[in-house]
C-alpha positions as MATLAB code, in Angstrom:
seq = 'MIVETDILKFLALSYTFVLLVIIFDRKMEIGLWKELAVNSILSLIQLIGIGAVLIFLLKFNSRLMTFSIIIVMIFNASWIALSRFKLKSYDKKKIFFLIFITILFVTLTVIGPLLGVGFVTFKPTKIIPMCGIIVAGGMRALSLSFNFYKARLKDMEDFIVSLAAIGASDMKIFGIIFKEILRNATIPMRDMMKAAGIVHIPGIMVGLLMAGTFPLKAAIIQFTVLSSMLFEYALVPTMFMLLWIKIFGLKLETE';
ca = [
     116.224  -68.488 -161.120;
     113.891  -68.105 -158.148;
     110.255  -67.762 -159.228;
     107.144  -66.798 -157.297;
     106.281  -70.420 -156.434;
     109.747  -70.911 -154.962;
     109.320  -67.823 -152.799;
     106.014  -69.143 -151.447;
     107.568  -72.557 -150.724;
     110.517  -70.964 -148.924;
     108.180  -68.738 -146.908;
     105.940  -71.692 -145.981;
     108.937  -73.736 -144.850;
     110.344  -70.825 -142.843;
     107.081  -70.287 -140.987;
     106.775  -74.016 -140.394;
     109.995  -73.799 -138.389;
     108.672  -70.780 -136.485;
     105.331  -72.487 -135.858;
     107.016  -75.611 -134.484;
     109.007  -73.503 -132.028;
     105.819  -71.680 -130.981;
     104.005  -75.000 -130.458;
     106.907  -76.261 -128.369;
     106.874  -73.013 -126.361;
     103.135  -73.333 -125.676;
     103.507  -77.001 -124.748;
     106.310  -76.321 -122.284;
     104.672  -73.076 -121.050;
     107.870  -71.104 -121.519;
     105.961  -67.925 -122.340;
     107.883  -66.624 -125.345;
     105.477  -67.575 -128.117;
     103.866  -64.146 -128.498;
     107.249  -62.459 -128.815;
     108.370  -65.117 -131.318;
     105.218  -64.745 -133.410;
     105.400  -60.947 -133.533;
     109.161  -60.845 -134.126;
     108.977  -63.374 -136.965;
     106.531  -61.121 -138.814;
     108.508  -57.974 -138.005;
     111.785  -59.502 -139.168;
     110.296  -60.462 -142.530;
     108.790  -57.003 -143.032;
     112.058  -55.328 -142.008;
     114.137  -57.485 -144.361;
     111.834  -56.723 -147.287;
     111.902  -53.051 -146.334;
     115.688  -52.783 -146.116;
     115.967  -54.551 -149.473;
     113.764  -51.899 -151.055;
     115.677  -49.121 -149.286;
     119.047  -50.427 -150.491;
     117.815  -50.533 -154.088;
     116.545  -46.956 -153.694;
     119.833  -45.769 -152.179;
     121.802  -47.436 -154.953;
     119.985  -45.338 -157.516;
     120.555  -42.029 -155.727;
     123.776  -42.822 -153.812;
     123.024  -40.160 -151.189;
     125.517  -39.993 -148.313;
     122.999  -38.172 -146.125;
     120.347  -40.836 -146.652;
     122.876  -43.617 -146.062;
     123.948  -42.038 -142.775;
     120.288  -41.545 -141.826;
     119.623  -45.267 -142.334;
     122.556  -46.094 -140.044;
     121.208  -43.747 -137.356;
     117.770  -45.378 -137.623;
     119.420  -48.804 -137.242;
     121.195  -47.662 -134.075;
     117.974  -46.108 -132.759;
     116.067  -49.376 -133.256;
     118.879  -51.432 -131.729;
     118.894  -49.130 -128.689;
     115.129  -49.472 -128.320;
     115.319  -53.272 -128.450;
     118.148  -53.329 -125.904;
     116.142  -50.996 -123.649;
     113.270  -53.509 -123.611;
     115.619  -55.917 -121.779;
     116.478  -53.311 -119.137;
     114.261  -54.336 -116.203;
     115.337  -51.882 -113.502;
     112.422  -49.547 -112.852;
     114.423  -47.334 -110.490;
     116.006  -45.630 -113.500;
     114.539  -43.125 -115.940;
     114.044  -45.126 -119.156;
     114.506  -42.062 -121.374;
     117.921  -41.343 -119.889;
     118.917  -45.003 -120.127;
     117.794  -45.099 -123.775;
     119.862  -42.016 -124.561;
     122.914  -43.560 -122.910;
     122.435  -46.823 -124.838;
     122.074  -44.904 -128.106;
     125.176  -42.794 -127.516;
     127.203  -45.866 -126.496;
     126.274  -47.946 -129.546;
     126.757  -44.933 -131.846;
     130.197  -44.122 -130.405;
     131.485  -47.696 -130.526;
     130.090  -48.241 -134.033;
     131.844  -45.111 -135.307;
     135.009  -46.246 -133.506;
     134.899  -49.503 -135.481;
     133.671  -48.179 -138.838;
     136.125  -45.257 -138.917;
     139.285  -47.393 -139.215;
     137.524  -49.821 -141.594;
     136.745  -46.886 -143.882;
     140.282  -45.567 -143.423;
     141.970  -48.748 -144.646;
     139.449  -49.284 -147.446;
     137.828  -52.372 -145.943;
     134.446  -50.773 -146.608;
     133.385  -47.764 -148.637;
     130.556  -45.337 -147.968;
     128.390  -46.983 -150.601;
     125.007  -48.150 -149.230;
     125.550  -51.803 -150.194;
     128.900  -51.842 -148.386;
     128.571  -49.741 -145.253;
     124.933  -50.456 -144.281;
     125.345  -54.265 -144.020;
     128.633  -53.829 -142.140;
     127.097  -51.341 -139.719;
     124.152  -53.712 -139.284;
     126.478  -56.548 -138.236;
     128.329  -54.343 -135.760;
     125.270  -52.611 -134.306;
     123.474  -55.936 -133.852;
     126.466  -57.242 -131.921;
     126.333  -54.348 -129.473;
     122.585  -54.749 -129.071;
     122.877  -58.481 -128.302;
     125.706  -57.892 -125.856;
     123.663  -55.295 -123.957;
     120.567  -57.526 -123.884;
     122.592  -60.408 -122.442;
     124.246  -58.072 -119.952;
     120.927  -56.698 -118.711;
     119.425  -60.173 -118.260;
     122.454  -61.483 -116.413;
     122.764  -58.360 -114.250;
     119.135  -58.592 -113.160;
     119.570  -62.248 -112.136;
     122.782  -61.593 -110.221;
     121.271  -58.537 -108.535;
     118.567  -60.717 -106.986;
     121.075  -63.369 -105.909;
     123.445  -60.867 -104.323;
     121.010  -58.282 -102.960;
     121.775  -58.914  -99.273;
     125.512  -58.917  -99.955;
     125.281  -55.650 -101.914;
     123.262  -54.009  -99.139;
     125.916  -55.104  -96.635;
     128.709  -53.613  -98.731;
     126.803  -50.355  -99.113;
     126.266  -50.254  -95.342;
     130.011  -50.290  -94.685;
     130.598  -47.477  -97.165;
     131.641  -49.281 -100.348;
     131.200  -47.091 -103.432;
     128.704  -47.975 -106.162;
     131.532  -48.564 -108.635;
     133.342  -50.834 -106.181;
     130.207  -52.902 -105.595;
     129.419  -53.096 -109.289;
     132.970  -54.192 -110.054;
     132.334  -57.416 -108.152;
     129.893  -58.714 -110.762;
     131.076  -56.762 -113.807;
     133.566  -59.415 -114.905;
     130.836  -62.059 -114.770;
     128.539  -59.823 -116.821;
     131.154  -59.336 -119.520;
     131.981  -63.031 -119.645;
     128.285  -63.819 -120.082;
     127.706  -61.094 -122.693;
     130.573  -62.207 -124.930;
     129.766  -65.948 -124.938;
     128.031  -65.889 -128.372;
     130.932  -64.040 -129.982;
     133.619  -66.151 -128.333;
     131.844  -69.321 -129.436;
     131.440  -67.949 -132.953;
     135.157  -67.233 -133.253;
     136.028  -70.625 -131.817;
     133.704  -72.422 -134.255;
     134.452  -70.386 -137.397;
     135.704  -72.721 -140.099;
     135.315  -75.985 -138.182;
     131.636  -75.865 -137.159;
     130.295  -73.249 -139.543;
     131.679  -71.389 -142.543;
     130.639  -67.725 -142.251;
     128.419  -66.418 -145.024;
     130.654  -63.519 -146.062;
     133.565  -65.861 -146.705;
     131.391  -68.246 -148.711;
     130.141  -65.363 -150.851;
     133.683  -64.153 -151.500;
     134.932  -67.624 -152.414;
     132.030  -68.124 -154.816;
     132.874  -64.769 -156.394;
     136.411  -66.014 -157.073;
     138.260  -64.251 -154.236;
     141.599  -65.819 -153.278;
     140.965  -68.011 -150.158;
     143.537  -66.214 -147.991;
     141.989  -62.829 -148.759;
     138.477  -64.172 -148.124;
     139.590  -65.588 -144.774;
     141.226  -62.306 -143.722;
     138.132  -60.320 -144.687;
     135.902  -62.669 -142.691;
     138.269  -62.512 -139.705;
     138.175  -58.704 -139.848;
     134.385  -58.842 -139.599;
     134.554  -61.256 -136.653;
     137.136  -59.154 -134.817;
     135.004  -56.030 -135.354;
     132.033  -57.850 -133.849;
     134.133  -59.010 -130.890;
     135.193  -55.409 -130.233;
     131.550  -54.293 -130.263;
     130.444  -57.176 -128.021;
     133.104  -56.295 -125.447;
     133.172  -52.501 -125.566;
     129.449  -51.647 -125.761;
     128.438  -53.313 -122.457;
     131.669  -52.156 -120.801;
     131.248  -48.526 -121.800;
     127.509  -48.429 -121.140;
     127.589  -50.100 -117.731;
     130.513  -48.128 -116.363;
     128.916  -44.853 -117.502;
     125.524  -46.002 -116.209;
     126.776  -46.728 -112.692;
     129.016  -43.645 -112.694;
     126.228  -41.276 -113.765;
     123.086  -42.795 -112.214;
     124.456  -44.850 -109.345;
     123.621  -48.402 -108.225;
     119.949  -49.052 -107.428;
     118.509  -52.430 -106.483;
     114.811  -52.233 -107.275;
     113.682  -54.289 -110.305;
     110.422  -54.618 -112.190;
];
């Protein structure tokens, strides 16, 4: 049984890891240490908070409150993804709304069938963690897409201007680098699927096996989670970026 002294030891060890990364960042002058320091504190507070919320929801089992938590998760994920969007030519409020709608739509597209086949139920302890996994995947994919797009935009600016000068449409120009963006955005998920079972054993599967679940069933459940994440990684940046260029057009100015 974990006691208070164990918790303090675990916390001290965890922050030792964070501190070492921060020291390395300062030494190499990478410039991420402030973000790492703040995010490490925020992540701990958020994890403690969601633990308390889940216990509260378990007692009341309110569908409305459960759905509200999911909406808040999507809102926060959209806000984090927006922070990686470094194109000042666009209205950030409109971009945030488009990110939110995209992640919400794709998440519902994934969760709907999972609920339909009984993979998850609308109980807080079941649907909130699953939605968290899926929403986080879409957020990461968008963040990677924005970073890669900004870099490629600078590299190809003269070429893009030349294409625009001869009358190429925004969607045609964007299509040139879209495939590269999607390949870059899905690298973490593709590597995760490639490594599952031979480099790392996913946590959900381990938990199921320890609970006595038949190995084949545990493997299928874990694969369903991975495939859901892959869908989110691929569809969120695809849907967002195509709608973004279609609605707001292609602009080159960056922050």
